[in-house]
Backbone atoms as SQL, in Angstrom:
CREATE TABLE atoms (id INTEGER PRIMARY KEY, chain TEXT, resi INTEGER, resn TEXT, atom TEXT, x REAL, y REAL, z REAL);
INSERT INTO atoms VALUES
  (1, 'A', 1, 'MET', 'N', 94.097, -81.615, -50.538),
  (2, 'A', 1, 'MET', 'CA', 94.587, -81.038, -49.309),
  (3, 'A', 1, 'MET', 'C', 93.467, -80.259, -48.636),
  (4, 'A', 2, 'THR', 'N', 93.294, -80.443, -47.347),
  (5, 'A', 2, 'THR', 'CA', 92.246, -79.769, -46.593),
  (6, 'A', 2, 'THR', 'C', 92.855, -78.611, -45.815),
  (7, 'A', 3, 'THR', 'N', 92.144, -77.473, -45.865),
  (8, 'A', 3, 'THR', 'CA', 92.596, -76.310, -45.098),
  (9, 'A', 3, 'THR', 'C', 91.496, -75.890, -44.140),
  (10, 'A', 4, 'ALA', 'N', 91.832, -74.994, -43.240),
  (11, 'A', 4, 'ALA', 'CA', 90.850, -74.515, -42.256),
  (12, 'A', 4, 'ALA', 'C', 89.698, -73.780, -42.929),
  (13, 'A', 5, 'ASN', 'N', 89.949, -73.154, -44.077),
  (14, 'A', 5, 'ASN', 'CA', 88.901, -72.405, -44.765),
  (15, 'A', 5, 'ASN', 'C', 87.841, -73.293, -45.394),
  (16, 'A', 6, 'ASP', 'N', 88.102, -74.592, -45.537),
  (17, 'A', 6, 'ASP', 'CA', 87.131, -75.489, -46.147),
  (18, 'A', 6, 'ASP', 'C', 85.877, -75.661, -45.299),
  (19, 'A', 7, 'THR', 'N', 85.922, -75.348, -44.013),
  (20, 'A', 7, 'THR', 'CA', 84.765, -75.511, -43.141),
  (21, 'A', 7, 'THR', 'C', 83.841, -74.297, -43.149),
  (22, 'A', 8, 'ARG', 'N', 84.280, -73.200, -43.690),
  (23, 'A', 8, 'ARG', 'CA', 83.446, -71.994, -43.756),
  (24, 'A', 8, 'ARG', 'C', 82.488, -72.073, -44.932),
  (25, 'A', 9, 'PRO', 'N', 81.295, -71.501, -44.791),
  (26, 'A', 9, 'PRO', 'CA', 80.380, -71.476, -45.924),
  (27, 'A', 9, 'PRO', 'C', 80.963, -70.634, -47.053),
  (28, 'A', 10, 'ALA', 'N', 80.746, -71.069, -48.269),
  (29, 'A', 10, 'ALA', 'CA', 81.245, -70.315, -49.424),
  (30, 'A', 10, 'ALA', 'C', 80.391, -69.072, -49.618),
  (31, 'A', 11, 'PRO', 'N', 81.030, -67.904, -49.809),
  (32, 'A', 11, 'PRO', 'CA', 80.242, -66.694, -50.025),
  (33, 'A', 11, 'PRO', 'C', 79.503, -66.758, -51.361),
  (34, 'A', 12, 'ALA', 'N', 78.347, -66.117, -51.408),
  (35, 'A', 12, 'ALA', 'CA', 77.572, -66.074, -52.642),
  (36, 'A', 12, 'ALA', 'C', 78.335, -65.267, -53.680),
  (37, 'A', 13, 'GLU', 'N', 78.345, -65.756, -54.905),
  (38, 'A', 13, 'GLU', 'CA', 79.100, -65.092, -55.961),
  (39, 'A', 13, 'GLU', 'C', 78.505, -63.739, -56.341),
  (40, 'A', 14, 'HIS', 'N', 77.190, -63.619, -56.284),
  (41, 'A', 14, 'HIS', 'CA', 76.539, -62.402, -56.763),
  (42, 'A', 14, 'HIS', 'C', 75.798, -61.667, -55.655),
  (43, 'A', 15, 'TRP', 'N', 76.315, -61.722, -54.462),
  (44, 'A', 15, 'TRP', 'CA', 75.638, -61.059, -53.365),
  (45, 'A', 15, 'TRP', 'C', 75.763, -59.552, -53.519),
  (46, 'A', 16, 'VAL', 'N', 74.655, -58.855, -53.354),
  (47, 'A', 16, 'VAL', 'CA', 74.644, -57.392, -53.364),
  (48, 'A', 16, 'VAL', 'C', 74.243, -56.953, -51.969),
  (49, 'A', 17, 'ARG', 'N', 75.131, -56.245, -51.309),
  (50, 'A', 17, 'ARG', 'CA', 74.870, -55.759, -49.960),
  (51, 'A', 17, 'ARG', 'C', 73.772, -54.707, -49.994),
  (52, 'A', 18, 'ILE', 'N', 72.842, -54.796, -49.062),
  (53, 'A', 18, 'ILE', 'CA', 71.811, -53.764, -48.916),
  (54, 'A', 18, 'ILE', 'C', 72.484, -52.577, -48.231),
  (55, 'A', 19, 'PRO', 'N', 72.496, -51.407, -48.872),
  (56, 'A', 19, 'PRO', 'CA', 73.224, -50.262, -48.315),
  (57, 'A', 19, 'PRO', 'C', 72.627, -49.719, -47.014),
  (58, 'A', 20, 'ASN', 'N', 73.479, -49.096, -46.218),
  (59, 'A', 20, 'ASN', 'CA', 73.025, -48.407, -45.009),
  (60, 'A', 20, 'ASN', 'C', 71.984, -47.366, -45.388),
  (61, 'A', 21, 'GLY', 'N', 70.980, -47.212, -44.531),
  (62, 'A', 21, 'GLY', 'CA', 69.921, -46.238, -44.767),
  (63, 'A', 21, 'GLY', 'C', 68.709, -46.803, -45.471),
  (64, 'A', 22, 'THR', 'N', 68.807, -48.025, -45.996),
  (65, 'A', 22, 'THR', 'CA', 67.688, -48.648, -46.701),
  (66, 'A', 22, 'THR', 'C', 66.617, -49.069, -45.699),
  (67, 'A', 23, 'ARG', 'N', 65.357, -48.738, -45.999),
  (68, 'A', 23, 'ARG', 'CA', 64.247, -49.131, -45.124),
  (69, 'A', 23, 'ARG', 'C', 63.860, -50.566, -45.411),
  (70, 'A', 24, 'VAL', 'N', 63.702, -51.337, -44.344),
  (71, 'A', 24, 'VAL', 'CA', 63.376, -52.759, -44.458),
  (72, 'A', 24, 'VAL', 'C', 62.274, -53.128, -43.473),
  (73, 'A', 25, 'ARG', 'N', 61.650, -54.293, -43.721),
  (74, 'A', 25, 'ARG', 'CA', 60.639, -54.843, -42.813),
  (75, 'A', 25, 'ARG', 'C', 60.990, -56.306, -42.590),
  (76, 'A', 26, 'HIS', 'N', 60.943, -56.722, -41.316),
  (77, 'A', 26, 'HIS', 'CA', 61.202, -58.124, -41.004),
  (78, 'A', 26, 'HIS', 'C', 60.074, -58.961, -41.596),
  (79, 'A', 27, 'ARG', 'N', 60.409, -60.047, -42.253),
  (80, 'A', 27, 'ARG', 'CA', 59.416, -60.844, -42.988),
  (81, 'A', 27, 'ARG', 'C', 58.384, -61.508, -42.092),
  (82, 'A', 28, 'SER', 'N', 58.764, -61.965, -40.910),
  (83, 'A', 28, 'SER', 'CA', 57.787, -62.644, -40.059),
  (84, 'A', 28, 'SER', 'C', 57.342, -61.810, -38.869),
  (85, 'A', 29, 'GLU', 'N', 58.215, -60.993, -38.324),
  (86, 'A', 29, 'GLU', 'CA', 57.857, -60.197, -37.143),
  (87, 'A', 29, 'GLU', 'C', 57.291, -58.829, -37.497),
  (88, 'A', 30, 'ALA', 'N', 57.388, -58.431, -38.747),
  (89, 'A', 30, 'ALA', 'CA', 56.765, -57.234, -39.316),
  (90, 'A', 30, 'ALA', 'C', 57.238, -55.894, -38.750),
  (91, 'A', 31, 'TYR', 'N', 58.320, -55.862, -37.953),
  (92, 'A', 31, 'TYR', 'CA', 58.812, -54.545, -37.538),
  (93, 'A', 31, 'TYR', 'C', 59.590, -53.922, -38.691),
  (94, 'A', 32, 'GLU', 'N', 59.588, -52.582, -38.715),
  (95, 'A', 32, 'GLU', 'CA', 60.311, -51.858, -39.745),
  (96, 'A', 32, 'GLU', 'C', 61.520, -51.188, -39.138),
  (97, 'A', 33, 'GLY', 'N', 62.532, -51.015, -39.953),
  (98, 'A', 33, 'GLY', 'CA', 63.747, -50.357, -39.504),
  (99, 'A', 33, 'GLY', 'C', 64.602, -49.927, -40.678),
  (100, 'A', 34, 'ILE', 'N', 65.808, -49.504, -40.344),
  (101, 'A', 34, 'ILE', 'CA', 66.757, -48.996, -41.332),
  (102, 'A', 34, 'ILE', 'C', 68.055, -49.768, -41.186),
  (103, 'A', 35, 'ILE', 'N', 68.623, -50.189, -42.322),
  (104, 'A', 35, 'ILE', 'CA', 69.911, -50.874, -42.293),
  (105, 'A', 35, 'ILE', 'C', 70.950, -49.907, -41.727),
  (106, 'A', 36, 'ASP', 'N', 71.683, -50.383, -40.728),
  (107, 'A', 36, 'ASP', 'CA', 72.662, -49.543, -40.027),
  (108, 'A', 36, 'ASP', 'C', 74.025, -50.248, -39.973),
  (109, 'A', 37, 'GLY', 'N', 74.364, -50.964, -41.035),
  (110, 'A', 37, 'GLY', 'CA', 75.673, -51.593, -41.108),
  (111, 'A', 37, 'GLY', 'C', 75.609, -53.107, -41.037),
  (112, 'A', 38, 'LEU', 'N', 76.794, -53.700, -41.004),
  (113, 'A', 38, 'LEU', 'CA', 76.957, -55.151, -40.921),
  (114, 'A', 38, 'LEU', 'C', 77.735, -55.494, -39.668),
  (115, 'A', 39, 'THR', 'N', 77.478, -56.662, -39.119),
  (116, 'A', 39, 'THR', 'CA', 78.246, -57.182, -37.993),
  (117, 'A', 39, 'THR', 'C', 78.707, -58.579, -38.368),
  (118, 'A', 40, 'GLU', 'N', 80.004, -58.842, -38.204),
  (119, 'A', 40, 'GLU', 'CA', 80.525, -60.176, -38.482),
  (120, 'A', 40, 'GLU', 'C', 80.105, -61.110, -37.350),
  (121, 'A', 41, 'ILE', 'N', 79.568, -62.266, -37.714),
  (122, 'A', 41, 'ILE', 'CA', 79.055, -63.237, -36.763),
  (123, 'A', 41, 'ILE', 'C', 80.068, -64.378, -36.638),
  (124, 'A', 42, 'VAL', 'N', 80.475, -64.669, -35.424),
  (125, 'A', 42, 'VAL', 'CA', 81.451, -65.719, -35.190),
  (126, 'A', 42, 'VAL', 'C', 80.784, -67.083, -35.125),
  (127, 'A', 43, 'SER', 'N', 79.611, -67.157, -34.502),
  (128, 'A', 43, 'SER', 'CA', 78.917, -68.441, -34.385),
  (129, 'A', 43, 'SER', 'C', 77.457, -68.266, -34.757),
  (130, 'A', 44, 'GLY', 'N', 76.787, -69.379, -34.986),
  (131, 'A', 44, 'GLY', 'CA', 75.386, -69.329, -35.382),
  (132, 'A', 44, 'GLY', 'C', 75.244, -69.710, -36.838),
  (133, 'A', 45, 'SER', 'N', 74.037, -70.110, -37.204),
  (134, 'A', 45, 'SER', 'CA', 73.843, -70.636, -38.552),
  (135, 'A', 45, 'SER', 'C', 73.283, -69.629, -39.547),
  (136, 'A', 46, 'GLU', 'N', 72.545, -68.640, -39.090),
  (137, 'A', 46, 'GLU', 'CA', 71.906, -67.719, -40.022),
  (138, 'A', 46, 'GLU', 'C', 72.795, -66.514, -40.291),
  (139, 'A', 47, 'ARG', 'N', 73.262, -66.445, -41.523),
  (140, 'A', 47, 'ARG', 'CA', 74.136, -65.351, -41.945),
  (141, 'A', 47, 'ARG', 'C', 73.713, -64.862, -43.315),
  (142, 'A', 48, 'ASN', 'N', 74.245, -63.713, -43.685),
  (143, 'A', 48, 'ASN', 'CA', 74.014, -63.178, -45.021),
  (144, 'A', 48, 'ASN', 'C', 74.688, -64.090, -46.042),
  (145, 'A', 49, 'PRO', 'N', 74.371, -63.914, -47.313),
  (146, 'A', 49, 'PRO', 'CA', 74.978, -64.760, -48.337),
  (147, 'A', 49, 'PRO', 'C', 76.508, -64.685, -48.412),
  (148, 'A', 50, 'ASP', 'N', 77.122, -63.691, -47.777),
  (149, 'A', 50, 'ASP', 'CA', 78.588, -63.638, -47.762),
  (150, 'A', 50, 'ASP', 'C', 79.179, -64.687, -46.829),
  (151, 'A', 51, 'GLY', 'N', 78.316, -65.335, -46.020),
  (152, 'A', 51, 'GLY', 'CA', 78.739, -66.406, -45.139),
  (153, 'A', 51, 'GLY', 'C', 79.333, -65.976, -43.814),
  (154, 'A', 52, 'LYS', 'N', 79.384, -64.650, -43.538),
  (155, 'A', 52, 'LYS', 'CA', 80.023, -64.231, -42.295),
  (156, 'A', 52, 'LYS', 'C', 79.367, -63.064, -41.568),
  (157, 'A', 53, 'THR', 'N', 78.325, -62.461, -42.109),
  (158, 'A', 53, 'THR', 'CA', 77.751, -61.266, -41.482),
  (159, 'A', 53, 'THR', 'C', 76.243, -61.365, -41.305),
  (160, 'A', 54, 'GLN', 'N', 75.724, -60.423, -40.510),
  (161, 'A', 54, 'GLN', 'CA', 74.297, -60.139, -40.421),
  (162, 'A', 54, 'GLN', 'C', 74.149, -58.620, -40.474),
  (163, 'A', 55, 'TYR', 'N', 72.967, -58.175, -40.900),
  (164, 'A', 55, 'TYR', 'CA', 72.693, -56.737, -40.915),
  (165, 'A', 55, 'TYR', 'C', 72.337, -56.245, -39.529),
  (166, 'A', 56, 'ARG', 'N', 72.786, -55.027, -39.208),
  (167, 'A', 56, 'ARG', 'CA', 72.289, -54.315, -38.033),
  (168, 'A', 56, 'ARG', 'C', 71.092, -53.511, -38.528),
  (169, 'A', 57, 'VAL', 'N', 69.952, -53.710, -37.899),
  (170, 'A', 57, 'VAL', 'CA', 68.737, -52.984, -38.276),
  (171, 'A', 57, 'VAL', 'C', 68.338, -52.118, -37.093),
  (172, 'A', 58, 'LYS', 'N', 68.294, -50.810, -37.333),
  (173, 'A', 58, 'LYS', 'CA', 67.881, -49.860, -36.297),
  (174, 'A', 58, 'LYS', 'C', 66.370, -49.695, -36.393),
  (175, 'A', 59, 'ILE', 'N', 65.682, -50.019, -35.279),
  (176, 'A', 59, 'ILE', 'CA', 64.229, -49.888, -35.271),
  (177, 'A', 59, 'ILE', 'C', 63.826, -48.622, -34.528),
  (178, 'A', 60, 'GLU', 'N', 62.531, -48.364, -34.476),
  (179, 'A', 60, 'GLU', 'CA', 61.969, -47.113, -34.002),
  (180, 'A', 60, 'GLU', 'C', 62.564, -46.541, -32.722),
  (181, 'A', 61, 'ASP', 'N', 62.687, -47.316, -31.688),
  (182, 'A', 61, 'ASP', 'CA', 63.144, -46.783, -30.403),
  (183, 'A', 61, 'ASP', 'C', 64.666, -46.685, -30.287),
  (184, 'A', 62, 'GLY', 'N', 65.381, -46.858, -31.401),
  (185, 'A', 62, 'GLY', 'CA', 66.830, -46.765, -31.389),
  (186, 'A', 62, 'GLY', 'C', 67.532, -48.088, -31.143),
  (187, 'A', 63, 'THR', 'N', 66.766, -49.127, -30.875),
  (188, 'A', 63, 'THR', 'CA', 67.328, -50.460, -30.679),
  (189, 'A', 63, 'THR', 'C', 67.891, -50.968, -31.992),
  (190, 'A', 64, 'ARG', 'N', 69.017, -51.668, -31.936),
  (191, 'A', 64, 'ARG', 'CA', 69.598, -52.295, -33.112),
  (192, 'A', 64, 'ARG', 'C', 69.514, -53.809, -32.954),
  (193, 'A', 65, 'LEU', 'N', 69.000, -54.461, -33.975),
  (194, 'A', 65, 'LEU', 'CA', 68.871, -55.910, -33.976),
  (195, 'A', 65, 'LEU', 'C', 69.731, -56.491, -35.083),
  (196, 'A', 66, 'LEU', 'N', 70.251, -57.698, -34.873),
  (197, 'A', 66, 'LEU', 'CA', 71.009, -58.394, -35.903),
  (198, 'A', 66, 'LEU', 'C', 70.061, -59.314, -36.657),
  (199, 'A', 67, 'VAL', 'N', 70.046, -59.175, -37.989),
  (200, 'A', 67, 'VAL', 'CA', 69.103, -59.923, -38.812),
  (201, 'A', 67, 'VAL', 'C', 69.799, -60.368, -40.094),
  (202, 'A', 68, 'PRO', 'N', 69.682, -61.656, -40.469),
  (203, 'A', 68, 'PRO', 'CA', 70.230, -62.091, -41.749),
  (204, 'A', 68, 'PRO', 'C', 69.331, -61.639, -42.902),
  (205, 'A', 69, 'GLU', 'N', 69.919, -61.493, -44.060),
  (206, 'A', 69, 'GLU', 'CA', 69.204, -60.978, -45.224),
  (207, 'A', 69, 'GLU', 'C', 67.916, -61.726, -45.548),
  (208, 'A', 70, 'GLN', 'N', 67.907, -63.051, -45.385),
  (209, 'A', 70, 'GLN', 'CA', 66.728, -63.829, -45.769),
  (210, 'A', 70, 'GLN', 'C', 65.494, -63.495, -44.941),
  (211, 'A', 71, 'HIS', 'N', 65.652, -62.781, -43.823),
  (212, 'A', 71, 'HIS', 'CA', 64.511, -62.405, -42.987),
  (213, 'A', 71, 'HIS', 'C', 64.024, -60.984, -43.262),
  (214, 'A', 72, 'LEU', 'N', 64.581, -60.333, -44.287),
  (215, 'A', 72, 'LEU', 'CA', 64.238, -58.938, -44.547),
  (216, 'A', 72, 'LEU', 'C', 63.539, -58.753, -45.888),
  (217, 'A', 73, 'ASN', 'N', 62.549, -57.861, -45.891),
  (218, 'A', 73, 'ASN', 'CA', 61.947, -57.354, -47.121),
  (219, 'A', 73, 'ASN', 'C', 62.430, -55.927, -47.305),
  (220, 'A', 74, 'ILE', 'N', 62.528, -55.502, -48.545),
  (221, 'A', 74, 'ILE', 'CA', 62.956, -54.146, -48.887),
  (222, 'A', 74, 'ILE', 'C', 61.702, -53.300, -49.100),
  (223, 'A', 75, 'LEU', 'N', 61.622, -52.155, -48.449),
  (224, 'A', 75, 'LEU', 'CA', 60.451, -51.284, -48.597),
  (225, 'A', 75, 'LEU', 'C', 60.604, -50.392, -49.826),
  (226, 'A', 76, 'THR', 'N', 59.489, -50.214, -50.544),
  (227, 'A', 76, 'THR', 'CA', 59.500, -49.399, -51.754),
  (228, 'A', 76, 'THR', 'C', 58.447, -48.292, -51.670),
  (229, 'A', 77, 'ASP', 'N', 58.657, -47.265, -52.479),
  (230, 'A', 77, 'ASP', 'CA', 57.712, -46.154, -52.551),
  (231, 'A', 77, 'ASP', 'C', 56.634, -46.470, -53.603),
  (232, 'A', 78, 'PRO', 'N', 55.691, -45.569, -53.831),
  (233, 'A', 78, 'PRO', 'CA', 54.627, -45.833, -54.819),
  (234, 'A', 78, 'PRO', 'C', 55.147, -46.064, -56.249),
  (235, 'A', 79, 'ASN', 'N', 56.370, -45.607, -56.532),
  (236, 'A', 79, 'ASN', 'CA', 56.972, -45.814, -57.853),
  (237, 'A', 79, 'ASN', 'C', 57.794, -47.095, -57.921),
  (238, 'A', 80, 'GLN', 'N', 57.692, -47.940, -56.879),
  (239, 'A', 80, 'GLN', 'CA', 58.416, -49.206, -56.802),
  (240, 'A', 80, 'GLN', 'C', 59.925, -49.032, -56.650),
  (241, 'A', 81, 'LEU', 'N', 60.365, -47.870, -56.156),
  (242, 'A', 81, 'LEU', 'CA', 61.787, -47.621, -55.918),
  (243, 'A', 81, 'LEU', 'C', 62.114, -47.859, -54.452),
  (244, 'A', 82, 'VAL', 'N', 63.291, -48.385, -54.198),
  (245, 'A', 82, 'VAL', 'CA', 63.752, -48.649, -52.839),
  (246, 'A', 82, 'VAL', 'C', 63.765, -47.354, -52.035),
  (247, 'A', 83, 'LEU', 'N', 63.301, -47.430, -50.779),
  (248, 'A', 83, 'LEU', 'CA', 63.337, -46.279, -49.879),
  (249, 'A', 83, 'LEU', 'C', 64.682, -46.267, -49.173),
  (250, 'A', 84, 'ILE', 'N', 65.430, -45.199, -49.375),
  (251, 'A', 84, 'ILE', 'CA', 66.736, -45.066, -48.734),
  (252, 'A', 84, 'ILE', 'C', 67.027, -43.594, -48.503),
  (253, 'A', 85, 'GLY', 'N', 67.005, -43.199, -47.253),
  (254, 'A', 85, 'GLY', 'CA', 67.373, -41.845, -46.839),
  (255, 'A', 85, 'GLY', 'C', 66.881, -40.745, -47.746),
  (256, 'A', 86, 'ARG', 'N', 67.767, -39.802, -48.010),
  (257, 'A', 86, 'ARG', 'CA', 67.428, -38.651, -48.855),
  (258, 'A', 86, 'ARG', 'C', 68.161, -38.732, -50.188),
  (259, 'A', 87, 'GLU', 'N', 68.309, -39.922, -50.692),
  (260, 'A', 87, 'GLU', 'CA', 69.036, -40.126, -51.940),
  (261, 'A', 87, 'GLU', 'C', 68.202, -39.695, -53.140),
  (262, 'A', 88, 'SER', 'N', 68.899, -39.368, -54.228),
  (263, 'A', 88, 'SER', 'CA', 68.225, -38.930, -55.452),
  (264, 'A', 88, 'SER', 'C', 67.460, -40.083, -56.092),
  (265, 'A', 89, 'GLU', 'N', 66.507, -39.723, -56.925),
  (266, 'A', 89, 'GLU', 'CA', 65.731, -40.743, -57.634),
  (267, 'A', 89, 'GLU', 'C', 66.643, -41.574, -58.541),
  (268, 'A', 90, 'LEU', 'N', 67.624, -40.959, -59.149),
  (269, 'A', 90, 'LEU', 'CA', 68.552, -41.678, -60.023),
  (270, 'A', 90, 'LEU', 'C', 69.307, -42.772, -59.248),
  (271, 'A', 91, 'TYR', 'N', 69.808, -42.422, -58.061),
  (272, 'A', 91, 'TYR', 'CA', 70.503, -43.413, -57.237),
  (273, 'A', 91, 'TYR', 'C', 69.544, -44.513, -56.795),
  (274, 'A', 92, 'ARG', 'N', 68.349, -44.131, -56.348),
  (275, 'A', 92, 'ARG', 'CA', 67.383, -45.125, -55.885),
  (276, 'A', 92, 'ARG', 'C', 66.961, -46.060, -57.014),
  (277, 'A', 93, 'ARG', 'N', 66.848, -45.536, -58.228),
  (278, 'A', 93, 'ARG', 'CA', 66.508, -46.377, -59.381),
  (279, 'A', 93, 'ARG', 'C', 67.635, -47.373, -59.656),
  (280, 'A', 94, 'SER', 'N', 68.874, -46.906, -59.592),
  (281, 'A', 94, 'SER', 'CA', 70.033, -47.776, -59.800),
  (282, 'A', 94, 'SER', 'C', 70.101, -48.862, -58.723),
  (283, 'A', 95, 'LEU', 'N', 69.909, -48.466, -57.469),
  (284, 'A', 95, 'LEU', 'CA', 69.928, -49.416, -56.361),
  (285, 'A', 95, 'LEU', 'C', 68.794, -50.437, -56.497),
  (286, 'A', 96, 'THR', 'N', 67.617, -49.973, -56.867),
  (287, 'A', 96, 'THR', 'CA', 66.481, -50.864, -57.056),
  (288, 'A', 96, 'THR', 'C', 66.800, -51.913, -58.122),
  (289, 'A', 97, 'ASP', 'N', 67.374, -51.488, -59.226),
  (290, 'A', 97, 'ASP', 'CA', 67.727, -52.419, -60.301),
  (291, 'A', 97, 'ASP', 'C', 68.758, -53.447, -59.826),
  (292, 'A', 98, 'ARG', 'N', 69.769, -52.997, -59.072),
  (293, 'A', 98, 'ARG', 'CA', 70.796, -53.927, -58.578),
  (294, 'A', 98, 'ARG', 'C', 70.201, -54.946, -57.620),
  (295, 'A', 99, 'LEU', 'N', 69.348, -54.501, -56.690),
  (296, 'A', 99, 'LEU', 'CA', 68.757, -55.424, -55.724),
  (297, 'A', 99, 'LEU', 'C', 67.752, -56.371, -56.384),
  (298, 'A', 100, 'ARG', 'N', 66.977, -55.872, -57.340),
  (299, 'A', 100, 'ARG', 'CA', 66.008, -56.734, -58.030),
  (300, 'A', 100, 'ARG', 'C', 66.710, -57.804, -58.870),
  (301, 'A', 101, 'ALA', 'N', 67.947, -57.561, -59.265),
  (302, 'A', 101, 'ALA', 'CA', 68.700, -58.541, -60.046),
  (303, 'A', 101, 'ALA', 'C', 69.086, -59.764, -59.207),
  (304, 'A', 102, 'VAL', 'N', 69.150, -59.610, -57.874),
  (305, 'A', 102, 'VAL', 'CA', 69.598, -60.727, -57.031),
  (306, 'A', 102, 'VAL', 'C', 68.556, -61.215, -56.024),
  (307, 'A', 103, 'LEU', 'N', 67.519, -60.427, -55.773),
  (308, 'A', 103, 'LEU', 'CA', 66.476, -60.822, -54.820),
  (309, 'A', 103, 'LEU', 'C', 65.178, -61.096, -55.568),
  (310, 'A', 104, 'SER', 'N', 64.385, -62.023, -55.060),
  (311, 'A', 104, 'SER', 'CA', 63.111, -62.347, -55.704),
  (312, 'A', 104, 'SER', 'C', 62.124, -61.189, -55.542),
  (313, 'A', 105, 'GLU', 'N', 61.164, -61.133, -56.431),
  (314, 'A', 105, 'GLU', 'CA', 60.192, -60.039, -56.455),
  (315, 'A', 105, 'GLU', 'C', 59.398, -59.929, -55.163),
  (316, 'A', 106, 'ASP', 'N', 59.126, -61.055, -54.506),
  (317, 'A', 106, 'ASP', 'CA', 58.344, -61.011, -53.265),
  (318, 'A', 106, 'ASP', 'C', 59.094, -60.366, -52.111),
  (319, 'A', 107, 'ARG', 'N', 60.368, -60.059, -52.280),
  (320, 'A', 107, 'ARG', 'CA', 61.156, -59.405, -51.246),
  (321, 'A', 107, 'ARG', 'C', 60.990, -57.884, -51.255),
  (322, 'A', 108, 'PHE', 'N', 60.278, -57.351, -52.243),
  (323, 'A', 108, 'PHE', 'CA', 60.043, -55.914, -52.350),
  (324, 'A', 108, 'PHE', 'C', 58.587, -55.637, -52.011),
  (325, 'A', 109, 'VAL', 'N', 58.367, -54.843, -50.950),
  (326, 'A', 109, 'VAL', 'CA', 57.013, -54.566, -50.495),
  (327, 'A', 109, 'VAL', 'C', 56.805, -53.065, -50.341),
  (328, 'A', 110, 'ALA', 'N', 55.578, -52.646, -50.581),
  (329, 'A', 110, 'ALA', 'CA', 55.242, -51.230, -50.458),
  (330, 'A', 110, 'ALA', 'C', 55.298, -50.801, -48.999),
  (331, 'A', 111, 'ALA', 'N', 55.842, -49.622, -48.763),
  (332, 'A', 111, 'ALA', 'CA', 55.880, -49.059, -47.418),
  (333, 'A', 111, 'ALA', 'C', 54.464, -48.721, -46.983),
  (334, 'A', 112, 'THR', 'N', 54.151, -49.012, -45.725),
  (335, 'A', 112, 'THR', 'CA', 52.821, -48.691, -45.205),
  (336, 'A', 112, 'THR', 'C', 52.777, -47.290, -44.630),
  (337, 'A', 113, 'ASP', 'N', 53.934, -46.737, -44.309),
  (338, 'A', 113, 'ASP', 'CA', 54.022, -45.389, -43.755),
  (339, 'A', 113, 'ASP', 'C', 54.020, -44.399, -44.913),
  (340, 'A', 114, 'LYS', 'N', 52.849, -43.870, -45.242),
  (341, 'A', 114, 'LYS', 'CA', 52.716, -42.982, -46.396),
  (342, 'A', 114, 'LYS', 'C', 53.528, -41.705, -46.243),
  (343, 'A', 115, 'ALA', 'N', 53.724, -41.248, -45.026),
  (344, 'A', 115, 'ALA', 'CA', 54.495, -40.020, -44.814),
  (345, 'A', 115, 'ALA', 'C', 55.931, -40.196, -45.274),
  (346, 'A', 116, 'SER', 'N', 56.553, -41.315, -44.925),
  (347, 'A', 116, 'SER', 'CA', 57.948, -41.511, -45.326),
  (348, 'A', 116, 'SER', 'C', 58.052, -41.774, -46.814),
  (349, 'A', 117, 'ALA', 'N', 57.066, -42.451, -47.393),
  (350, 'A', 117, 'ALA', 'CA', 57.089, -42.702, -48.826),
  (351, 'A', 117, 'ALA', 'C', 56.963, -41.397, -49.598),
  (352, 'A', 118, 'SER', 'N', 56.091, -40.490, -49.152),
  (353, 'A', 118, 'SER', 'CA', 55.929, -39.235, -49.856),
  (354, 'A', 118, 'SER', 'C', 57.143, -38.318, -49.629),
  (355, 'A', 119, 'ARG', 'N', 57.785, -38.377, -48.459),
  (356, 'A', 119, 'ARG', 'CA', 59.006, -37.603, -48.213),
  (357, 'A', 119, 'ARG', 'C', 60.079, -38.010, -49.195),
  (358, 'A', 120, 'THR', 'N', 60.259, -39.315, -49.376),
  (359, 'A', 120, 'THR', 'CA', 61.284, -39.796, -50.282),
  (360, 'A', 120, 'THR', 'C', 60.949, -39.453, -51.706),
  (361, 'A', 121, 'LYS', 'N', 59.678, -39.554, -52.077),
  (362, 'A', 121, 'LYS', 'CA', 59.260, -39.258, -53.443),
  (363, 'A', 121, 'LYS', 'C', 59.480, -37.793, -53.784),
  (364, 'A', 122, 'SER', 'N', 59.298, -36.896, -52.846),
  (365, 'A', 122, 'SER', 'CA', 59.421, -35.468, -53.110),
  (366, 'A', 122, 'SER', 'C', 60.862, -34.996, -53.222),
  (367, 'A', 123, 'ARG', 'N', 61.819, -35.816, -52.893),
  (368, 'A', 123, 'ARG', 'CA', 63.236, -35.423, -52.944),
  (369, 'A', 123, 'ARG', 'C', 63.811, -35.655, -54.315);
């Protein structure tokens, strides 16, 4: 029996959402920003592994862009921990482990902005 749901892409079984506040860099366009939520996409082919969303990425001038996960790298501090707001090292270590379990190693890149990396490290 065929249903309307058969035409939708199947969501990834082990998808881990990148939390709001996580610093990211676009893989080809190289702009940096912060994850600022998800937006459900009605049409178009590029979506997150859940099959229905894209990330909202807030960039420097306050502009928000819609970007699927495959176009994003996760920024890390000198200790290889994910950069995310003012979160504790324990939380960042846990988040780093969860994201590294589902994303390839080449998706984690060192932040070039030393000021933000040292701010996060000192917290």
